[in-house]
C-alpha positions in Angstrom: 88.1 106.0 119.3 90.7 103.5 118.3 93.7 104.4 116.2 92.0 102.9 113.3 89.4 104.9 113.4 91.3 108.8 113.8 93.5 107.3 110.9 90.4 106.6 108.7 88.7 109.8 109.9 91.4 112.8 109.2 91.6 110.7 105.9 88.4 111.0 105.3 88.8 114.8 106.5 92.1 115.1 104.1 89.9 113.9 101.2 87.2 116.0 101.9 89.3 119.4 102.5 90.5 119.0 98.8 87.1 118.6 97.2 86.0 122.5 96.2 83.1 123.8 98.0 81.9 126.3 95.5 78.8 125.8 93.8 78.4 125.2 90.1 81.9 123.4 89.7 82.6 119.9 89.5 84.5 117.9 92.6 87.8 116.7 91.3 88.6 113.4 89.9 89.5 110.5 92.3 92.8 110.4 91.7 93.2 114.0 91.5 91.5 113.7 95.5 94.1 111.2 96.3 96.9 113.0 95.0 95.7 115.9 97.3 95.1 113.7 100.1 98.7 112.3 99.7 100.5 115.8 99.5 98.6 116.7 103.4 99.6 113.4 104.6 103.2 114.5 103.4 103.6 117.5 105.8 101.8 115.1 108.9 104.5 114.4 111.3 106.2 110.4 111.0 103.3 107.9 111.1 105.6 104.8 111.1 103.9 103.9 114.2 100.4 104.2 113.1 101.1 102.3 109.8 102.7 99.8 111.3 99.8 98.9 113.4 97.0 99.6 110.9 98.6 97.9 107.3 101.0 95.8 109.8 103.4 96.6 107.6 107.1 95.8 108.3 110.0 97.8 109.6 112.1 96.9 106.9 109.3 98.1 104.5 109.0 101.4 106.3 113.2 101.1 106.3 113.6 101.1 102.7 111.2 103.6 102.0 112.9 105.7 104.1 116.5 104.8 101.9 114.7 106.0 99.2 113.1 109.2 100.1 109.9 108.3 99.7 107.4 110.7 101.2 105.1 110.1 104.3 102.1 110.0 102.1 103.5 108.1 99.3 104.3 105.1 102.1 100.8 105.6 103.9 99.4 104.8 100.1 102.1 101.9 99.5 101.2 100.4 102.5 97.5 100.6 101.9 97.7 98.9 98.7 100.3 96.1 100.5 97.9 95.0 102.9 95.3 94.9 100.3 98.1 92.8 97.5 100.5 91.4 99.8 102.9 92.9 96.7 106.6 94.6 98.6 106.7 98.0 98.3 110.3 97.5 95.9 107.6 95.1 94.3 104.5 97.7 93.6 107.3 100.7 92.6 109.0 98.4 90.2 105.8 98.4 88.3 105.3 102.4 88.7 102.5 102.7 91.1 103.5 105.6 92.5 103.0 107.5 89.1 99.0 106.8 89.7 98.4 105.1 92.9 94.4 105.0 92.1 94.9 103.1 88.9 97.2 101.0 90.6 95.0 99.9 93.4 92.4 99.2 91.2 94.3 97.5 88.8 96.0 95.3 91.5 
């Protein structure tokens, strides 16, 4: 299995683990699931190599994020958005992407 498949599999499992399995409960909003997935990524070992390979994130972007003490969940979300929009981490942070990654990604 490729690293890409592994990463997406882990992300999917993280998202699914955040959905309650009790009957009769409403599933959380997509933004709540994303927030939960980001929180779980924060507890994972450093993902720098995987993020660089999967999303083409440059080392200087990862260093910029580390200098500002961003979590791995935030870095992974910014890297994904950067891969689809081409915006820098600094630009996305200035535009308050971290307030609501889901909405920011939809609007970007």
